[in-house]
C-alpha positions in Angstrom: 18.6 -10.4 -46.4 18.1 -12.1 -49.8 15.7 -15.0 -50.0 13.4 -13.6 -47.2 9.7 -13.7 -47.8 6.7 -11.5 -47.2 3.6 -13.3 -46.1 0.0 -12.4 -45.1 -1.3 -14.1 -42.0 -5.0 -14.5 -41.3 -5.1 -15.4 -37.6 -8.0 -16.4 -35.4 -8.3 -14.0 -32.5 -10.6 -14.8 -29.5 -10.4 -13.1 -26.1 -11.7 -16.1 -24.1 -13.9 -19.1 -24.2 -17.1 -17.2 -23.9 -16.3 -14.5 -26.5 -16.9 -14.7 -30.2 -13.8 -15.0 -32.4 -12.8 -13.6 -35.7 -10.0 -13.6 -38.2 -7.6 -10.7 -38.3 -5.0 -10.0 -41.0 -1.3 -9.3 -40.2 1.7 -8.8 -42.4 4.8 -11.0 -41.8 7.6 -9.2 -43.5 11.2 -10.3 -44.1 10.6 -13.8 -43.0 13.7 -16.0 -43.2 13.0 -19.5 -44.8 15.1 -20.9 -42.0 12.8 -19.7 -39.3 10.5 -22.2 -37.6 6.8 -21.3 -37.7 6.8 -20.3 -34.0 9.8 -18.1 -34.6 7.9 -16.4 -37.3 5.0 -15.8 -34.9 7.5 -14.4 -32.3 8.6 -11.8 -34.8 5.0 -10.9 -35.7 4.2 -10.5 -32.0 7.2 -8.3 -31.5 5.9 -6.0 -34.2 2.4 -6.0 -32.7 3.8 -5.1 -29.2 5.8 -2.3 -30.7 2.7 -1.0 -32.3 0.8 -1.1 -29.0 -1.3 -4.1 -30.1 -2.2 -7.3 -28.3 0.2 -10.1 -29.3 -1.2 -13.4 -30.7 -1.5 -16.0 -27.9 -0.2 -19.5 -28.9 0.9 -22.5 -26.9 4.5 -23.7 -26.8 7.1 -25.2 -24.5 10.0 -27.4 -25.7 10.0 -26.3 -29.4 11.7 -29.6 -30.1 8.7 -31.7 -31.1 8.4 -33.4 -27.7 5.8 -31.6 -25.6 2.9 -31.4 -28.0 1.9 -27.9 -26.9 2.3 -26.1 -30.3 -1.0 -27.2 -31.6 -2.7 -25.2 -34.3 -4.3 -25.5 -37.8 -2.2 -24.1 -40.6 -4.0 -23.7 -43.9 -6.5 -26.3 -42.9 -4.1 -29.0 -41.7 -3.1 -29.9 -38.2 0.5 -28.7 -37.6 0.7 -27.4 -41.2 1.5 -28.8 -44.7 4.3 -31.2 -43.8 3.8 -34.7 -42.5 5.3 -36.1 -39.4 6.2 -32.8 -37.7 4.8 -30.6 -35.0 4.2 -26.9 -35.6 7.5 -26.0 -33.9 9.3 -28.3 -36.4 7.7 -26.7 -39.4 10.0 -24.3 -41.2 9.1 -21.3 -43.3 10.8 -22.8 -46.3 7.6 -24.8 -46.7 5.9 -21.5 -47.8 6.5 -19.2 -50.7 6.9 -15.4 -50.9 3.5 -13.8 -51.1 1.6 -16.7 -49.6 -1.5 -16.2 -47.4 -1.3 -18.4 -44.3 -4.5 -19.1 -42.3 -3.9 -20.0 -38.7 -6.6 -21.4 -36.4 -6.9 -23.2 -33.1 -8.1 -26.8 -32.8 -11.8 -27.1 -33.5 -13.4 -29.5 -31.0 -16.0 -29.0 -28.3 -13.7 -31.0 -25.9 -10.9 -28.5 -26.6 -12.5 -25.1 -25.8 -10.5 -22.1 -26.9 -8.9 -20.3 -24.0 -7.5 -17.4 -26.1 -6.6 -17.0 -29.8 -4.8 -20.2 -30.8 -4.6 -21.7 -27.3 -7.1 -24.5 -26.4 -7.9 -26.2 -23.1 -6.7 -29.8 -23.5 -7.3 -30.9 -19.9 -9.7 -33.5 -21.2 -6.6 -35.5 -22.3 -5.2 -35.2 -18.8 -8.5 -36.6 -17.4 -8.4 -39.6 -19.7 -4.8 -40.3 -18.7 -5.6 -40.0 -15.0 -8.5 -42.4 -15.4 -6.3 -45.4 -16.3 -2.9 -44.4 -17.8 -0.9 -45.9 -15.0 0.3 -49.2 -13.5 0.3 -50.3 -9.8 3.8 -50.9 -8.5 5.2 -51.6 -5.1 7.4 -49.0 -3.4 11.1 -49.7 -3.0 14.0 -50.0 -5.3 13.6 -50.6 -9.0 13.3 -54.3 -10.0 16.0 -56.0 -12.1 15.5 -55.2 -15.8 15.4 -58.9 -16.6 13.1 -60.0 -13.9 10.0 -59.9 -16.2 10.8 -61.0 -19.7 9.1 -59.1 -22.4 9.1 -60.2 -26.1 11.0 -57.6 -28.2 8.1 -57.2 -30.6 5.8 -56.2 -27.7 8.4 -53.9 -26.2 8.9 -52.2 -29.5 5.2 -51.8 -30.1 4.6 -50.5 -26.6 7.5 -48.0 -27.1 5.9 -46.8 -30.4 2.6 -46.3 -28.7 4.2 -44.4 -25.8 5.6 -42.0 -28.4 2.2 -40.2 -28.5 2.8 -36.6 -27.2 -0.9 -35.8 -26.7 -0.9 -32.8 -29.1 -4.5 -33.4 -30.2 -3.8 -33.5 -33.9 -5.8 -36.7 -34.1 -8.9 -35.0 -32.7 -8.4 -31.9 -34.9 -8.2 -34.1 -38.0 -11.2 -36.3 -37.2 -14.6 -35.2 -38.5 -16.1 -36.5 -35.3 -13.4 -35.0 -33.1 -12.6 -38.4 -31.8 -9.7 -39.0 -29.4 -9.6 -42.7 -30.1 -6.0 -42.6 -31.5 -4.7 -40.9 -28.4 -6.7 -43.1 -26.1 -5.7 -46.3 -27.8 -2.1 -45.4 -27.8 -2.2 -44.8 -24.0 -4.0 -48.1 -23.6 -1.6 -50.0 -25.9 1.5 -48.9 -24.1 0.3 -50.8 -21.0 -1.7 -53.6 -22.6 1.4 -54.9 -24.4 3.4 -55.2 -21.2 2.9 -57.7 -18.3 3.1 -54.8 -15.8 0.0 -53.3 -17.4 -2.2 -56.4 -17.0 -3.2 -55.7 -13.3 -5.5 -52.8 -14.2 -6.2 -53.9 -17.8 -9.9 -54.5 -17.5 -10.7 -51.4 -15.4 -8.3 -49.2 -17.5 -10.0 -49.4 -20.8 -13.5 -49.0 -19.3 -12.6 -46.0 -17.2 -10.6 -44.2 -19.9 -13.4 -44.7 -22.5 -16.0 -43.4 -20.0 -14.0 -40.2 -19.5 -13.4 -39.9 -23.3 -17.2 -39.9 -24.0 -18.0 -37.6 -21.1 -15.5 -35.1 -22.3 -17.4 -34.8 -25.6 -15.1 -36.6 -28.0 -16.8 -38.4 -30.8 -16.7 -42.0 -32.1 -14.0 -43.3 -34.4 -14.8 -42.6 -38.1 -12.4 -45.3 -39.5 -11.1 -42.8 -42.1 -7.6 -42.9 -40.6 -7.2 -39.1 -40.9 -5.9 -39.3 -37.3 -2.9 -41.4 -38.3 -2.3 -39.3 -41.4 -1.9 -36.1 -39.3 -0.2 -37.6 -36.2 3.3 -36.0 -35.9 4.6 -39.2 -34.3 3.0 -41.6 -36.7 0.9 -43.4 -34.1 -0.8 -46.4 -35.9 -4.6 -46.9 -36.0 -3.8 -50.6 -35.2 -3.9 -49.3 -31.6 -7.6 -48.6 -32.0 -8.1 -52.3 -33.0 -6.2 -53.3 -29.8 -8.4 -50.9 -27.8 -11.5 -52.5 -29.1 -10.2 -56.0 -28.2 -9.3 -54.8 -24.7 -12.8 -53.4 -24.3 -14.5 -56.5 -25.6 -12.4 -58.7 -23.3 -13.3 -56.5 -20.3 -17.0 -56.8 -21.1 -16.9 -60.6 -21.6 -15.1 -61.0 -18.3 -17.8 -59.1 -16.5 -15.5 -56.4 -15.1 
């Protein structure tokens, strides 16, 4: 098919967390520019399997930019060269015939490599479980207008809740900080009256787990926002700091 490309892939291969990893080189031939990056990897894996070789392990689920599973470094950038997309939304038209593409897993001690390009992101789950919830009574859903919420707050909470937990913020930060993820999860509740019940405990508990997991401190370079596929704002980190100071002042 005319317009197809031939690429060279340098892919990080690692058997498990305890093993040493290495880059291996593979050809990607006849790649359609309309393929997604993951579809290209599917084709490469089919060729590897046909040749009796171990396919490249990578994470994926929805392939629609929703789940955040398809997390990998592509040529030194989280999710690849395009801004505001996940890896599954990256198309091969972003590359040129003859290009060499370097593919790596996230590099953070809190995200240990499980195999090849797959990392363990359960530390995010632990942060969420520490405070990413609200207390509600059982029973039928309350009337939507029973608790008035200013539209600006509702919109801001919705924007914060758009975080998919992919980990690009951690990968982009030189300290491997998860402050953008954490602050988004705090903000989506802090902006709503339903979230005020656990507000003081939430920020303290989530920060505690963040630090215990091995994530670093915020660098204030805003690399996290620049690489976030959902455009989560660093203004959430300022809100996180205010929530934490308020909690400390109140003595909780």
